[in-house]
N, C-alpha and C positions, 0 to 999 in steps of 0.2 A: 065876301065869303066869311063864314064863321071861323074864328080862330080855334085851333085844335092842338092837343099836346099828347105826348106819350110819357107817362109818369113812372116808368120802370125800365131802365136801360143800363146795361153793363158794358164795360170797356175791357181792354186787355190789361189794364192796371189791376183788374180783378180777374174773373174767369170768363170774360168775353174774348173775342178774337180781333175786334176792331180797336184801333187806337182812338183816343178821345177826339182827335181831329177827324178821323174817318167817320166816327159816329155823327159828328155835327154835319159833315158833308152829306151823309146818307139821310139825315133828318131833313135837310133842305130838299133833297130829291123827293122825299115822301110828302112834302108840303106841310111839314110840322112847324108850328110857331114857337113851340117850347118842348123841351125834354128834361126829365129829371135823371141826373146821373146818380145811380143808386148802387154803386159797387159794394161788394162784401167787405166790411171791416176796413175800408180805406176811402179817403176823399181826395187822393192824389190826382185823380183825373179831372177834377172840377176846374182847376186853374187853366190847364191847356184847352179844355173845351170852351171855357168862357172867352179865352183870348181870340179864338176863331169865330165863335158864334156872334159876337158883337157886330162884326162886319156883315154877317148874313141875316141880321135882324131876328135871330133865334134866341129865346130866353133859356138859360140854363138854370134849372131849379136845383140848388145844391141838396144832395141827399146821401143816404147811406142805407145799407141793408144789414141788420144784425140778426144773429141766430139765438133763439131762446129755447128752453126745454120745458115741455109741458107733458105730464104723464109719461115720462120716459120717451117722448117723441119730440122732434124738433119742429118749431114754428119760426117763421121769418117775420121780422118787424121792420118796416120801412120808416125812415125819418125824412121829413121834407122841410125845406127852408131852415136848415140847421146853420148854426154859426160854425162852418166847417174849418175855420182857421183857429178856433179856440185851442189853446195850448194843452190844457189838461185832457180835453177830448181827443186830440191828436195823439197824445202819449198813450192813452188807453187803446186806441185803435192799433198803434204800433205794437203793443204788447199782444193783442189778439193775433196780429199777423205773425209774430214770432211763434206763437203757439201753433198756428196753421203749418208753419214750416216743420216743426217738430212732429206734428201729426203725419205730414206727408212722408217724412223719413221713416216713421214707424210702419206706415202702410207698405212702403217699398221693402222694408225688412221682412214683413210678414209674407209679402209676395215671393220674396226670395226663398222662404221656407216652403213655398208651394212649387218651387222649381222655376220661378220666373224672375230672372235677373234683370232689373231695370236700374239705370244709373240716374242719380239725382241731378246730375248736370244736364242730361237729356230732358228730364222733367222740367227743369227751369227754363230750357230753351222754348218749351211750349207755353209755360206759364207767363213768360214775357217779363217786362220791366217793372212789374208791380212790386211794392214793398212787402213782399212776403205773403201776398194774398193768393197763395196757391191752394187749389182745392181738388176734390175727388174727380171733378170733370177733367182736369188736366191729366190726372193719372189714367183715367179711362181713355183719353185721347192717345196717350203714350202706349197703352196696351194695344190699342187698335193699330197704331202706326207700326208697332213691332210685330204685328201679325199674331198676337196672342189671343185675340177675340175677333169674332166676325163683325161686330158692330159695337157702338158705344154702350148700348143697353146691356149687351152681354157682359161687359166689364163690370157693371154694377151687379147684375144677377149672379155672376159666377164668383166674383172676387171681392169687390169693394163695397157692395151694398150692405145694408143692415143684415146681420145674421150670416154674412158671407165670411170666408176664412181670413181675409186680410182687412176686414173692417175694423176701424179704430174710432171710438166715440169722439166726437168733437167737444171741446170745451164750450159750454153754453151758459148764457145768462138765464136768470129767471125772467119771465115776461115783464115783471115789474121793474127789474133792474134794467132791462133793455129800454123800456118806456121812459124810465127816469133819466137814463143816460141821454136819450134824444131830447127830452124836455129840458135837461140841464143846459143845453146849447140852443134853447129857444125854438126847437123844432116841434112839428106835429107828428105823432106816432100812428102808423097805420098797419093793420094786419095784412100781410101779403098773401096772395093766392090761397084763400080759405079752402078751396076745393082739395088741396093737398093735405089738409090736416087730418090726422088719424082720429076718427070719431068712435073708436071701439069702446072707450070708457064713458064718454059723455056725448050728448048731441052737440052739433055745431052751435045751436042757439045757446045752449048752456055754457059752452066754451067762450063764445063771444060775450055773453053776459058777465062771466068771470073776468075776462080781459078788460071789458069796459070799466068794471069796478076797480081794476088795477091801473087805469089811466089811458087805455087805447082810445084814440080820438077818431079814427077813420078805418075803413075797410076797403080792400081792393075788390070792388064789385066787377070790374071789367078786366079780363086777363086773357091771354092767348089760349089758355087751357079751359076757359069757361065757355060753355055754350049759352044760348039765350035763356034757357031755363035756369041754369046756374046763376047767371047774372040777376035774373028776376028774383030768385030766392035770396041772394045776398043783399039786394037792394031792400027787400022787406026787412031783413035783419038789421040793416043800417038804420032804416026808419024807426024800427022798434026801439033801438037802443040810442037813438040820437047821434049816430056816427056820420061823419063826413064820408063822401064817396070818392074813391080814387080809381084809376085804371091805367094799365100799361101793358106793353107787349112782353116784358121780361126778356128783352133781346140780349143774346149772347154772341152776336155776330154770326159766324159760321159754326159756333159751338153746338148748335142744335140742328134739326133737320133742314131748317130754312132760316133765312134772315128775317126776323120777326119785327124789326123796327118799323113802326108806323102801322103795324097790323091792327093795333088798338089805338084809336084816336078819340080822346075824350074832349068834350067842349071846354073852352077856356074858363067858363064860369066855375068849374070844379077847381081849377088852379087858383082862381081868385078867392074862393071860399077857404081853401087851405091857407092862403097868404093872410087873409083877414083873421083867421083863427089864431095866428101867432102874432098878430099886430104888425105885420111887415107891410111897408109901403114900397120897398125896393129890396133887391137881393144884393149880396156881395160876399 
């Protein structure tokens, strides 16, 4: 059988709900031969995932997901095959996580001004053991648990989404800064879920062209939110700009409507092309 991988997976160290170990166990159930752990602003889940995956013959591709700002909107950039133990890189991620914590506290303060009193301690119970990688999804889940909204989507629409009363802008890198940060630790930088990019100012092709000029090396052609037409369009863009192709479920455990892990299975030749592009023969 052809080997397959899911190259976009989150754990509860970031804003997913599954522990690194549970992610690995679920990956085995889904028949995956490899997964990329791509938590937001942290690599803390990689070691425990690797510790279990070796016995299951599942490859853990070390990754990360960084947020950048483009035309006053955010885009996400994935890093693959990074040297996740690099000391300077780790310190930068720790600083990003501290900023995330301060942002979360400010959102809670603004919610309080709207008459919604939520405790930071309750938020951190949801966010889990991660080193400060708390995000708006956790706040949305807390709003839902406390009966303040009918569903997770309502939390974003009414309170914490862009242009909503409790929204707080996130610290973001420029696309080039994010790409350079990934490349500084030997990784390959990929544009995540291009369908979510705001194209009010420029066409997606123009945006990808600009990002390619700034060092983006790959694009996430296959994603849980992409239909067949979307993927075909993104593959054409990848071919036009000489970009590598990636694909993943963007699984957040139970943080979304369904467990997405394994919903997107890409052939392992895409993994090998990513590995070859950074000159890796093995990971660690």
